[in-house]
C-alpha positions in Angstrom: -36.7 46.4 0.3 -36.0 42.6 0.1 -35.4 41.0 2.9 -31.6 39.8 3.3 -31.3 36.3 2.1 -30.3 33.8 5.2 -29.5 30.0 5.6 -33.4 29.8 6.7 -34.3 31.3 3.5 -32.1 29.1 1.3 -32.9 25.9 3.5 -36.8 26.8 3.0 -36.0 27.1 -0.9 -34.4 23.8 -0.9 -37.7 22.1 1.0 -40.2 23.7 -1.6 -38.0 22.3 -4.6 -38.0 19.0 -2.9 -41.6 19.0 -1.8 -42.9 20.5 -5.3 -40.8 18.1 -7.0 -42.1 14.9 -4.9 -45.5 16.1 -5.4 -45.4 17.0 -9.0 -44.0 13.5 -9.9 -46.6 12.1 -7.8 -49.5 13.7 -9.3 -48.2 13.0 -13.0 -47.9 9.3 -11.9 -51.3 9.0 -10.2 -52.6 10.7 -13.3 -51.3 8.2 -15.4 -52.5 5.3 -13.7 -55.9 6.6 -13.2 -55.9 7.1 -17.2 -54.7 3.7 -17.7 -57.4 2.3 -15.4 -60.0 4.4 -17.4 -59.2 3.2 -20.9 -60.8 0.2 -22.0 -57.8 -1.8 -23.4 -54.5 -3.1 -22.0 -51.7 -0.7 -22.3 -48.6 -2.6 -23.5 -45.3 -1.4 -21.7 -42.8 0.0 -24.1 -40.1 -2.5 -25.1 -37.4 0.0 -24.4 -37.6 3.5 -22.2 -38.6 6.1 -24.3 -36.0 8.9 -24.8 -36.1 12.2 -23.1 -36.7 14.2 -26.5 -39.3 11.4 -27.1 -40.6 12.4 -24.1 -41.1 16.0 -24.5 -42.5 15.5 -28.0 -45.4 13.5 -26.9 -46.2 15.9 -24.1 -46.2 18.7 -26.5 -48.4 16.9 -28.7 -50.9 16.9 -25.9 -51.4 13.0 -26.3 -52.8 11.5 -23.0 -50.7 8.7 -22.8 -50.6 7.2 -19.6 -47.2 5.5 -19.7 -45.7 8.6 -21.1 -46.9 10.5 -18.0 -45.6 7.8 -15.7 -42.3 8.3 -17.3 -42.7 11.7 -17.0 -43.4 11.5 -13.4 -40.2 9.5 -13.1 -38.3 11.8 -14.9 -39.1 15.0 -12.9 -38.5 12.8 -9.6 -34.9 12.0 -11.1 -34.4 15.7 -11.6 -35.5 17.0 -8.3 -32.4 16.7 -6.6 -30.4 18.5 -9.7 -32.9 21.1 -9.4 -32.4 21.2 -5.5 -28.4 21.8 -6.2 -29.1 24.6 -8.6 -31.5 26.4 -5.7 -28.9 25.7 -3.2 -26.3 27.5 -5.4 -28.7 30.5 -6.4 -29.2 30.7 -2.5 -25.6 31.0 -1.7 -24.8 33.2 -4.1 -27.2 35.2 -3.0 -25.7 35.1 0.6 -22.7 35.7 -0.9 -21.2 33.0 0.1 -18.7 32.2 -2.0 -17.1 29.0 -0.7 -20.8 26.6 -0.7 -21.6 28.3 -4.1 -18.4 26.5 -5.6 -19.0 23.6 -3.6 -22.6 23.1 -5.1 -21.4 24.3 -8.4 -18.9 21.2 -8.1 -21.6 19.1 -7.0 -23.9 20.4 -9.7 -21.2 19.3 -12.4 -20.2 15.9 -10.8 -24.1 15.0 -11.4 -24.1 16.2 -14.7 -20.9 14.6 -15.5 -23.0 11.3 -14.2 -25.8 12.0 -16.6 -23.6 12.5 -19.2 -21.8 9.3 -18.8 -24.9 7.2 -18.3 -26.2 8.3 -21.4 -23.0 8.5 -23.6 -20.6 5.8 -21.7 -22.6 2.9 -22.7 
């Protein structure tokens, strides 16, 4: 049988999401720094930040571009709080705590709205 979801369980899930997000981000950035140090030529910084689509495309093409790995680490770090909010919503829903699940959903919509505004609103 499954154990009931409690406040401690939701807090544990949330802390795990934050922990893995920060560690994953740090690992990507450190790997990028090590790869850039191992390459014999200097790495020019891009003229402008790559788009999320470009990051995904370069990762799936399996190019070991150190700068892209470092950008990917930053993107993971930026998305970690959003994933944490989604985890909290799922936990509150599992607890059948409707009020906090709705509050979490509103916070998530606000975060998504901020992202859309920052991308489209310029």
